[in-house]
TORLO-293437 format. One line per field, with one value per residue (C-alpha): y, z, x; residue number from 1. Coordinates in steps of 0.2 Angstrom, whole numbers. Layout:
BEGIN
v (Y/...);
w (Z/...);
u (X/...);
num (NUM/...);
This chain:
BEGIN
v (9/19/36/45/57/43/34/19/12/-4/-9/-26/-40/-53/-46/-57/-56/-37/-36/-46/-35/-19/-25/-30/-13/-3/-13/-19/-30/-16/-5/-18/-21/-3/-1/-18/-26/-43/-55/-63/-48/-49/-42/-38/-36/-26/-28/-20/-33/-20/-32/-49/-43/-50/-39/-37/-27/-13/-14/-26/-30/-43/-58/-60/-44/-51/-67/-58/-49/-65/-74/-60/-59/-78/-79/-65/-75/-67/-80/-72/-65/-62/-54/-43/-35/-31/-28/-13/-12/-22/-36/-50/-52/-70/-69/-58/-69/-84/-75/-64/-79/-75/-92/-101/-89/-91/-110/-110/-100/-105/-87/-84/-72/-61/-56/-39/-40/-54/-47/-39/-21/-8/11/22/40/46/64/69/58/42/28/9/-2/-21/-29/-36/-19/-21/-38/-31/-24/-19/-15/-16/-7/-14/-2/-1/16/20/32/34/41/51/56/56/45/31/23/23/33/27/9/9/9/-10/-11/-4/-14/-11/0/12/13/19/31/38/42/51/61/66/53/65/71/53/46/59/56/37/40/46/29/16/21/9/6/2/4/-6/1/-9/2/-12/-8/2/9/28/31/18/9/-7/-8/-12/0/-4/7/-4/3/-13/-3/-7/7/7/21/25/41/38/57/59/43/50/67/58/48/65/71/56/58/76/82/91/87/101/91/77/85/71/71/89/86/71/82/95/81/76/59/65/78/83/91/83/96/88/70/59/47/32/21/3/1/12/13/16/29/35/47/44/49/66/62/58/50/53/72/72/64/70/85/74/68/75/65/66/54/39/23/19/4/12/27/16/7/24/33/19/17/36/35/22/33/48/37/34/52/49/57/75/72/69/84/81/77/59/58/46/43/42/60/58/46/51/64/65/70/64/52/42/27/16/11/27/36/23/38/46/45/34/24/11/0/-10/-8/-6/-9/-17/-6/-15/-13/6/8/-2/7/24/21/16/32/43/36/36/55/60);
w (-71/-68/-59/-47/-61/-73/-77/-88/-98/-108/-118/-124/-118/-112/-95/-86/-99/-101/-82/-83/-98/-89/-74/-85/-94/-78/-68/-53/-48/-47/-38/-24/-23/-23/-7/2/-6/-3/-11/6/11/13/-2/0/-14/-10/-23/-23/-17/-11/-13/-20/-38/-53/-61/-77/-68/-65/-46/-42/-47/-61/-54/-70/-65/-48/-56/-68/-53/-43/-59/-62/-43/-42/-59/-52/-36/-24/-14/2/-4/3/-3/9/8/18/9/13/28/23/14/19/12/12/-1/-12/-10/-16/-29/-37/-41/-27/-18/-35/-37/-20/-21/-39/-34/-15/-9/8/8/24/27/35/42/53/57/74/74/82/83/72/72/55/54/70/67/78/67/68/55/54/60/43/38/49/42/24/19/1/-3/-21/-23/-36/-36/-49/-58/-55/-49/-31/-26/-12/-17/-36/-40/-31/-35/-27/-11/-6/-10/6/16/14/27/40/52/49/65/58/41/49/59/42/36/53/50/32/22/14/29/36/19/17/34/31/15/26/35/24/8/-8/-14/-32/-40/-53/-59/-66/-79/-89/-86/-71/-67/-68/-56/-43/-32/-32/-51/-63/-77/-84/-96/-106/-109/-108/-100/-85/-78/-67/-56/-40/-33/-27/-27/-45/-50/-43/-50/-67/-64/-61/-77/-86/-78/-81/-64/-55/-39/-31/-34/-24/-8/-1/-16/-12/7/4/-7/7/20/8/1/-17/-30/-41/-54/-70/-80/-75/-77/-91/-98/-106/-117/-122/-138/-141/-136/-149/-138/-121/-119/-104/-104/-96/-89/-71/-65/-46/-48/-58/-43/-28/-25/-18/-4/13/17/33/37/27/25/7/6/11/0/-14/-12/-13/-28/-41/-34/-37/-54/-58/-51/-61/-77/-73/-71/-52/-43/-47/-39/-22/-11/3/3/8/25/25/36/54/56/56/71/85/73/66/50/35/25/28/21/32/51/56/51/60/70/54/49/34/34/22/35/33/37/23/14/-4/-19/-24/-7/-8/-25/-21/-5/-11/-27/-16/-5/-20/-28/-11/-10/-27);
u (139/123/125/114/107/102/86/88/73/71/56/48/38/51/50/62/76/73/76/92/98/94/104/119/119/117/130/121/135/147/135/133/152/156/146/150/165/157/145/140/129/110/101/83/70/55/41/23/10/-2/-17/-21/-22/-13/1/-8/-22/-9/-7/7/25/26/35/45/54/58/63/75/83/85/93/105/110/113/122/134/137/125/115/110/93/76/59/50/33/17/1/-10/-22/-37/-28/-17/0/-1/-16/-6/10/-1/-12/1/13/26/24/29/43/51/49/57/72/73/72/63/48/46/28/30/12/19/36/41/45/56/57/68/72/68/76/67/51/49/43/40/47/48/64/69/74/90/94/95/112/107/89/82/66/54/39/25/23/5/-8/-14/-31/-24/-6/-9/6/15/32/49/47/29/33/44/28/27/41/29/17/-1/-2/11/2/-13/-3/4/-13/-17/-1/-7/4/16/27/30/33/47/54/54/65/79/82/74/82/83/101/94/77/69/52/38/31/23/5/2/-15/-14/-28/-30/-17/-26/-27/-41/-37/-20/-11/1/19/29/44/56/66/82/88/97/88/70/67/73/63/47/50/51/35/27/33/27/10/8/11/25/34/25/9/15/21/31/43/48/49/61/72/73/77/92/85/88/85/70/81/75/85/101/94/100/87/95/84/88/78/63/45/31/23/29/15/3/-15/-19/-36/-36/-52/-49/-48/-65/-75/-65/-76/-89/-78/-74/-58/-49/-34/-42/-33/-29/-39/-55/-52/-48/-65/-74/-66/-69/-87/-90/-83/-96/-110/-103/-103/-122/-126/-130/-115/-120/-137/-129/-132/-119/-101/-96/-86/-72/-57/-50/-53/-71/-71/-83/-91/-109/-116/-127/-116/-101/-91/-81/-81/-74/-90/-102/-110/-116/-135/-130/-114/-107/-99/-83/-65/-63/-80/-78/-80/-95/-103/-99/-106/-122/-126/-122/-133/-147/-144/-144/-160/-169/-166/-171);
num (1/2/3/4/5/6/7/8/9/10/11/12/13/14/15/16/17/18/19/20/21/22/23/24/25/26/27/28/29/30/31/32/33/34/35/36/37/38/39/40/41/42/43/44/45/46/47/48/49/50/51/52/53/54/55/56/57/58/59/60/61/62/63/64/65/66/67/68/69/70/71/72/73/74/75/76/77/78/79/80/81/82/83/84/85/86/87/88/89/90/91/92/93/94/95/96/97/98/99/100/101/102/103/104/105/106/107/108/109/110/111/112/113/114/115/116/117/118/119/120/121/122/123/124/125/126/127/128/129/130/131/132/133/134/135/136/137/138/139/140/141/142/143/144/145/146/147/148/149/150/151/152/153/154/155/156/157/158/159/160/161/162/163/164/165/166/167/168/169/170/171/172/173/174/175/176/177/178/179/180/181/182/183/184/185/186/187/188/189/190/191/192/193/194/195/196/197/198/199/200/201/202/203/204/205/206/207/208/209/210/211/212/213/214/215/216/217/218/219/220/221/222/223/224/225/226/227/228/229/230/231/232/233/234/235/236/237/238/239/240/241/242/243/244/245/246/247/248/249/250/251/252/253/254/255/256/257/258/259/260/261/262/263/264/265/266/267/268/269/270/271/272/273/274/275/276/277/278/279/280/281/282/283/284/285/286/287/288/289/290/291/292/293/294/295/296/297/298/299/300/301/302/303/304/305/306/307/308/309/310/311/312/313/314/315/316/317/318/319/320/321/322/323/324/325/326/327/328/329/330/331/332/333/334/335/336/337/338/339/340/341/342/343/344/345/346/347/348/349/350/351/352/353/354/355/356/357/358/359/360/361/362/363/364/365/366/367/368/369/370);
């Protein structure tokens, strides 16, 4: 049976069967029964459906992985299952549920889906921080976290710890950004803590949370410790836990450990190449942005647009930084993106504006000021 210091990895392209094999090898059934001694408990599965983007774009959890989890659980006598998720602010979960194949999945296996954007909420004390979470959290006895290993334009990486944000209402997600993301993510981990983690490392986008530039690795991982998992993700992506503050904060709050030296990486089969690219597009254009408490969806529209402008040789012709985020509300300035900067002289309006709109309007702005 898998232990706290282990991360298991399996490779291939038969994703559903790979998942079932991985769960057999790691002893998920024993993990559940060791904690609850019953097969009647409610098991919640939390994928990443951040937006209505298919999994092969590198943003959302492959439904084949969730299918493998469901088949494994049902074959081992666990029937009380549900899937719970809430997309990011700016997208509707119902669209992702449909477009990413989860409606068909839920109908096939007769597993209910809980849209966390429509759930009632309640307040919890997360190690001294008061947070709002959706009510389904209290109905789940055993939580299986199924994040995507990918980059993030604000926090550099996103995987096990940050995936729990999908169990928050939209209002709390906005509040997280006002608080700077890292501290509230760490505090959330003290009360909404996955019991088992299945990481989709098939083709995550290493720069953008919403996908578009997938890096194929055809790997699925299993672990118990979300802090150790995210520390390993940092290692794979050429960062350290200190580059992603919420990881170290979560460790300090007792959620898990960053000690990779004591970790055991167990491979089922072998990969042709585990190395991930070292280049990070976000860091190469972030100098042009004055970001204060922006929501992920808005920031994620800006950064790819800036990458396109940079490729065209236009970004370095911009003479002022671009304001974005809730911290710019009621301020004035030259150039802003998103509704929060509506008082700026030039504003790309939207909440969030689309990447295409940001790109087109910033391009016009730059060319008009040459």
